[in-house]
C-alpha positions as CSV (number, residue, x, y, z in Angstrom):
1,M,113.8,-13.0,-5.2
2,L,111.7,-10.5,-3.2
3,G,109.9,-9.3,-6.4
4,W,109.0,-12.8,-7.4
5,A,107.9,-13.8,-3.9
6,V,105.4,-10.9,-3.6
7,R,104.2,-11.1,-7.1
8,L,103.3,-14.8,-6.6
9,G,101.9,-14.0,-3.2
10,A,99.6,-11.4,-4.7
11,E,98.2,-13.8,-7.3
12,L,98.2,-17.2,-5.6
13,P,97.4,-18.7,-2.2
14,F,100.5,-18.4,-0.2
15,A,101.2,-22.2,-0.1
16,R,101.0,-22.3,-3.9
17,A,103.1,-19.2,-4.2
18,A,105.8,-20.9,-2.1
19,F,105.7,-24.0,-4.3
20,W,106.0,-22.0,-7.5
21,L,108.7,-19.8,-6.1
22,A,110.8,-22.9,-5.4
23,E,110.0,-24.4,-8.8
24,L,110.9,-21.3,-10.8
25,T,113.8,-19.8,-8.8
26,G,115.1,-22.6,-6.6
27,V,114.5,-20.4,-3.5
28,A,112.6,-22.1,-0.7
29,L,110.5,-19.8,1.5
30,S,107.7,-20.8,3.8
31,P,104.1,-19.8,3.0
32,A,104.2,-17.6,6.2
33,T,107.3,-15.8,5.0
34,I,105.7,-15.1,1.6
35,R,102.6,-13.8,3.4
36,R,104.6,-11.4,5.5
37,L,106.6,-10.2,2.6
38,T,103.5,-9.7,0.4
39,E,101.7,-7.8,3.2
40,A,104.7,-5.6,3.9
41,V,105.5,-4.7,0.2
42,G,101.8,-4.2,-0.4
43,A,101.6,-1.7,2.5
44,T,104.4,0.2,0.8
45,A,102.5,0.1,-2.5
46,V,99.5,1.6,-0.7
47,A,101.7,4.3,0.9
48,L,103.1,5.2,-2.5
49,A,99.6,5.5,-4.0
50,D,98.5,7.7,-1.1
51,A,101.6,9.9,-1.5
52,E,100.8,10.3,-5.2
53,V,97.3,11.4,-4.5
54,A,98.6,14.0,-2.0
55,R,101.0,15.2,-4.7
56,L,98.3,15.5,-7.3
57,E,96.1,17.5,-4.8
58,A,99.0,19.8,-3.9
59,E,100.4,20.4,-7.4
60,A,97.4,19.8,-9.7
61,P,99.5,18.9,-12.8
62,V,97.9,18.7,-16.2
63,P,96.9,15.1,-16.9
64,P,98.6,13.1,-19.7
65,P,97.1,12.9,-23.2
66,A,93.9,10.9,-23.3
67,P,91.8,9.2,-25.9
68,D,88.8,10.9,-27.5
69,R,86.5,8.6,-25.5
70,L,86.7,6.8,-22.2
71,V,84.2,4.7,-20.3
72,L,84.4,4.4,-16.5
73,G,82.5,2.3,-14.1
74,A,82.5,1.8,-10.4
75,D,80.9,-0.9,-8.2
76,G,81.3,-2.7,-4.9
77,A,81.8,-6.4,-4.1
78,M,82.0,-8.1,-0.7
79,V,85.1,-9.8,0.7
80,P,85.2,-12.2,3.7
81,L,87.1,-10.9,6.7
82,V,88.4,-12.7,9.8
83,G,85.7,-13.4,12.4
84,G,82.9,-14.0,9.9
85,E,82.5,-10.3,8.9
86,W,82.1,-9.2,5.3
87,A,83.2,-5.8,3.9
88,E,82.7,-4.0,0.6
89,V,85.6,-3.5,-1.7
90,K,85.0,-0.7,-4.2
91,L,86.4,-0.9,-7.7
92,L,86.9,1.6,-10.5
93,S,87.3,0.4,-14.1
94,V,88.5,2.6,-17.0
95,G,88.6,1.6,-20.7
96,V,88.4,2.8,-24.3
97,P,85.3,1.9,-26.2
98,T,85.7,0.3,-29.6
99,A,83.3,-0.8,-32.3
100,N,83.0,-4.5,-33.0
101,G,82.6,-4.2,-36.7
102,D,79.0,-5.2,-36.5
103,A,76.3,-2.6,-35.9
104,A,74.1,-5.2,-34.1
105,L,76.8,-5.7,-31.4
106,L,77.4,-3.3,-28.5
107,P,80.8,-1.6,-28.3
108,S,83.5,-3.4,-26.3
109,L,86.2,-1.9,-24.1
110,R,90.0,-2.2,-24.5
111,Q,93.0,-0.9,-22.6
112,M,91.3,-1.7,-19.3
113,S,92.7,-0.6,-16.0
114,Y,91.4,-0.9,-12.5
115,F,91.7,0.6,-9.0
116,A,90.2,-1.0,-5.9
117,R,90.2,-0.3,-2.2
118,L,88.4,-1.4,1.0
119,A,87.1,2.1,2.0
120,D,84.0,4.2,2.4
121,A,82.7,6.0,-0.7
122,E,84.2,9.4,0.1
123,T,87.7,7.9,0.8
124,F,87.6,5.7,-2.2
125,S,86.6,8.6,-4.5
126,R,89.7,10.6,-3.3
127,Q,92.1,7.6,-3.4
128,A,91.0,6.9,-7.0
129,L,92.4,10.2,-8.2
130,G,95.7,8.6,-9.1
131,E,94.2,6.2,-11.6
132,V,91.8,8.9,-12.8
133,H,94.7,11.2,-13.5
134,H,96.8,8.5,-15.0
135,R,94.1,7.6,-17.6
136,G,93.3,11.3,-18.4
137,V,89.7,11.0,-17.4
138,E,89.6,14.8,-16.7
139,V,90.7,15.8,-20.3
140,A,89.3,13.0,-22.5
141,G,87.1,14.3,-25.2
142,A,84.0,12.5,-23.9
143,V,83.4,10.2,-21.0
144,A,80.6,7.8,-20.2
145,A,79.9,6.4,-16.8
146,V,78.1,3.0,-17.0
147,Q,77.0,1.8,-13.5
148,D,74.1,0.8,-11.4
149,G,71.9,3.2,-9.6
150,A,73.6,3.5,-6.2
151,P,73.7,7.1,-5.0
152,W,77.4,7.0,-4.1
153,L,78.3,6.2,-7.7
154,Q,76.7,9.5,-8.9
155,G,78.8,11.3,-6.3
156,F,81.9,9.6,-7.7
157,V,81.1,10.9,-11.2
158,D,80.3,14.4,-9.9
159,L,83.7,14.6,-8.4
160,H,85.9,13.3,-11.2
161,R,83.9,14.1,-14.4
162,P,80.6,15.9,-13.8
163,D,79.8,16.3,-17.5
164,A,80.1,12.5,-18.1
165,V,77.3,10.8,-20.0
166,R,75.6,8.7,-17.3
167,I,74.1,5.4,-18.3
168,L,72.2,3.0,-16.0
169,D,73.6,-0.5,-16.4
170,W,71.1,-2.3,-18.6
171,P,70.9,-5.6,-16.7
172,H,70.0,-3.6,-13.5
173,A,67.2,-1.8,-15.3
174,A,65.9,-5.0,-16.8
175,Q,65.9,-6.7,-13.4
176,H,63.8,-3.9,-11.9
177,L,61.3,-4.2,-14.7
178,T,60.9,-7.9,-13.9
179,A,60.1,-7.0,-10.3
180,V,57.6,-4.4,-11.5
181,A,55.7,-6.9,-13.7
182,E,55.6,-9.5,-10.9
183,A,54.2,-6.9,-8.5
184,V,51.2,-6.5,-10.8
185,F,50.7,-9.9,-12.3
186,G,52.1,-12.3,-9.7
187,M,55.5,-13.8,-8.9
188,Q,56.9,-15.9,-11.8
189,T,53.6,-16.2,-13.6
190,P,53.6,-16.5,-17.4
191,R,51.8,-13.2,-17.8
192,A,54.3,-11.4,-15.6
193,G,57.1,-12.8,-17.8
194,R,55.4,-11.6,-21.0
195,V,54.8,-8.1,-19.6
196,A,58.3,-7.8,-18.3
197,E,59.6,-8.7,-21.8
198,R,57.4,-6.1,-23.3
199,L,58.5,-3.4,-20.9
200,R,62.2,-4.2,-21.6
201,R,61.6,-4.0,-25.3
202,W,59.9,-0.6,-25.0
203,L,62.8,0.7,-22.9
204,W,65.5,-0.7,-25.2
205,E,63.9,0.4,-28.5
206,E,62.1,3.7,-27.5
207,G,63.7,5.0,-24.3
208,P,61.9,5.7,-21.0
209,D,58.8,7.8,-22.0
210,R,56.2,5.0,-22.6
211,L,57.6,2.9,-19.7
212,L,57.2,5.8,-17.3
213,R,53.6,6.5,-18.4
214,V,52.7,2.8,-17.7
215,L,54.4,2.9,-14.3
216,T,52.5,6.0,-13.3
217,A,49.2,4.4,-14.4
218,W,50.0,1.3,-12.4
219,E,50.9,3.3,-9.3
220,R,47.5,5.0,-9.4
221,A,45.6,1.7,-10.1
222,Y,47.4,-0.2,-7.3
223,P,48.1,2.3,-4.5
224,D,48.4,-0.6,-2.0
225,R,51.5,-2.0,-3.6
226,P,54.5,0.0,-2.4
227,E,57.0,-1.8,-4.7
228,L,55.4,0.0,-7.6
229,T,55.9,3.4,-6.0
230,T,59.5,2.5,-5.3
231,A,60.1,1.3,-8.8
232,G,58.4,4.4,-10.3
233,A,60.6,6.7,-8.2
234,Y,63.7,4.7,-9.1
235,F,63.1,5.1,-12.9
236,R,61.9,8.7,-12.7
237,D,65.0,9.8,-10.8
238,R,67.2,8.2,-13.4
239,R,65.3,9.2,-16.5
240,A,68.3,10.8,-18.2
241,Q,70.2,7.5,-17.7
242,L,67.6,5.4,-19.6
243,A,68.0,6.8,-23.1
244,Y,69.4,3.5,-24.4
245,P,68.6,4.1,-28.2
246,A,70.5,7.4,-28.1
247,F,73.4,5.8,-26.1
248,R,73.7,3.0,-28.6
249,A,73.5,5.3,-31.6
250,A,76.4,7.4,-30.1
251,G,78.5,4.3,-29.7
252,W,78.5,3.9,-26.0
253,P,78.2,0.5,-24.2
254,V,75.2,0.2,-21.9
255,G,76.3,-2.6,-19.6
256,S,78.8,-2.6,-16.7
257,G,80.3,-6.0,-17.6
258,A,83.8,-4.6,-17.7
259,T,83.5,-3.6,-14.1
260,E,82.0,-6.9,-13.0
261,S,84.8,-8.7,-14.8
262,G,87.3,-6.5,-12.9
263,H,85.9,-7.7,-9.7
264,K,86.3,-11.3,-10.7
265,Q,89.9,-10.8,-11.9
266,V,91.2,-8.5,-9.2
267,L,89.2,-9.5,-6.2
268,Q,87.4,-12.8,-6.4
269,A,90.1,-14.8,-8.1
270,R,92.4,-14.2,-5.2
271,M,90.4,-13.2,-2.2
272,K,87.2,-15.2,-2.4
273,R,88.5,-18.8,-2.6
274,A,87.0,-21.5,-0.5
275,G,87.8,-21.0,3.2
276,M,89.7,-17.7,2.8
277,R,89.3,-15.0,5.4
278,W,91.3,-11.7,5.5
279,A,92.4,-9.3,8.2
280,R,90.9,-5.9,7.3
281,S,94.4,-4.3,7.4
282,H,95.7,-6.8,4.8
283,V,93.1,-6.3,2.1
284,N,94.3,-3.0,0.6
285,P,98.0,-4.1,0.5
286,L,97.1,-7.3,-1.4
287,L,94.8,-5.3,-3.7
288,A,97.6,-2.7,-4.4
289,L,100.0,-5.5,-5.5
290,S,97.4,-7.3,-7.6
291,L,96.5,-4.1,-9.4
292,L,100.1,-3.6,-10.5
293,E,99.9,-7.0,-12.3
294,H,96.4,-6.6,-13.8
295,N,97.2,-3.0,-15.0
296,G,100.5,-4.2,-16.5
297,R,102.6,-1.8,-14.5
298,W,104.9,-4.0,-12.5
299,A,107.7,-3.7,-15.1
300,V,107.6,0.1,-14.8
301,T,107.0,0.5,-11.1
302,G,108.1,-2.7,-9.5
303,A,111.8,-1.8,-9.0
304,A,110.9,1.5,-7.5
305,L,108.4,-0.2,-5.2
306,L,110.9,-2.6,-3.9
307,R,113.5,0.2,-3.3
308,A,110.9,2.2,-1.4
309,H,110.1,-0.9,0.7
310,R,113.7,-1.4,1.6
311,Q,114.0,2.2,2.6
312,R,111.0,1.9,4.8
313,R,112.4,-1.2,6.5
314,S,115.7,0.7,7.2
315,K,113.7,3.3,9.1
316,R,111.9,0.8,11.4
317,P,112.9,0.3,15.1
318,R,114.6,-3.0,15.6
319,R,112.9,-6.0,17.1
320,P,113.0,-6.6,20.9
321,G,116.3,-7.9,22.1
322,I,118.3,-7.0,19.0
323,C,120.2,-4.3,20.9
324,C,121.3,-6.9,23.5
325,Q,123.0,-8.9,20.8
326,A,125.8,-6.3,20.6
327,Q,129.2,-7.0,22.1
328,P,129.6,-6.3,24.9
329,P,125.9,-6.8,25.9
330,C,124.0,-3.7,26.9
331,D,123.1,-3.3,30.6
332,S,119.7,-3.8,32.1
333,A,118.7,-0.2,31.4
334,C,118.5,-1.0,27.7
335,P,115.1,0.4,26.7
336,P,112.6,-2.1,25.3
337,H,112.1,-2.0,21.5
338,S,108.8,-2.6,19.7
339,M,107.9,-3.4,16.2
340,P,105.1,-1.1,14.9
341,P,102.9,-2.3,12.1
342,V,104.0,-1.5,8.6
343,A,101.3,1.0,8.1
344,A,102.9,3.1,10.9
345,A,106.3,3.4,9.2
346,P,107.8,6.8,8.6
347,P,107.0,8.7,5.4
348,L,108.8,7.6,2.3
349,P,112.1,9.5,1.7
350,G,111.7,12.7,-0.3
351,L,107.9,12.9,0.3
352,A,107.1,15.5,2.9
353,P,103.9,15.0,4.9
354,T,101.0,16.9,3.3
355,P,98.8,18.8,5.8
356,P,95.1,18.0,5.6
357,S,93.4,20.3,3.1
358,P,90.1,20.4,1.2
359,F,90.1,18.1,-1.8
360,R,91.0,20.0,-5.0
361,H,90.5,18.2,-8.2
362,P,93.2,18.9,-10.9
363,W,90.9,19.7,-13.8
364,R,89.2,22.5,-11.9
365,R,92.5,24.3,-11.6
366,Y,93.1,24.7,-15.4
367,G,89.5,24.9,-16.7
368,A,86.4,22.8,-17.3
369,P,86.5,19.6,-19.3
370,L,85.8,19.7,-23.0
371,S,82.1,19.5,-23.8
372,T,80.8,16.2,-25.0
373,T,78.6,15.2,-27.8
374,N,76.1,12.4,-27.0
């Protein structure tokens, strides 16, 4: 029953989860109870994931076999918190590119998996090691990273697969070109629309060389328009990520749609419904459970997760007043008990605490990744 309660609570609003639990199993639990169970088991899932990262850092095992090619992407999306605050959840997607059978179509991705956390960029990059290792990103024959131009994303790739083929997400590049054309020819004017389309065609068919020459000329002709200087610097800094003809010829996708889809499935479908607000401490536990479902791993890890949760519960101090229920009652000197939050529970059995140490990535322990062919 516990397994079904938390699986439903991770995917549905708690009231709907209570309804379907009663319909499917005949067990009646209140929405508040399902919420508490989901948050508690989710906290255990986060603890297990963190312990696995610590193990990988300490032991640096060889990753499992990996496909010849993998595509990864990372991005952030906002989630509403209690009190009107918004915070960014970062998400990693990993998939295998496959041809569509039509040379005119871009490759699609299959065997998708995701990892998501509410964390700063450095913490997220470290926590993602478990999924990176599981998918064999370190040892895949070639890896492409398709993402937008945010600097923290480049740091993520530098950490996990520095030789990856880096591709600027095509819709982001096209959007910047629209802004460039409007800076020169006016907002939403017909001429700006025609020029933007021409710039996009050049970039798509020829790569960045002609585009950069035009941007440089416009910067000189219109020195009073800072948006042109900003756009020119943006594209020059990412010149190697703009070789779209070469990327397509090599069979790589050039859009981050798989990552955007992951946000919709993992995050938005559950956490961004009308009127929902989340306590910051409850976001990652819910994400951890939802990821087990979306990655298809509940059947493999669900039983172990529930066992670990029960073991954690057995280690907790009892609630206030429980000691006084004993017969005979304890005297007035009975010390007060407190119930700490789940996140403060003792370490999982068999997992010794790992002292803080510099992050060591597994593939650096047994050699550099295989070279790639673009």
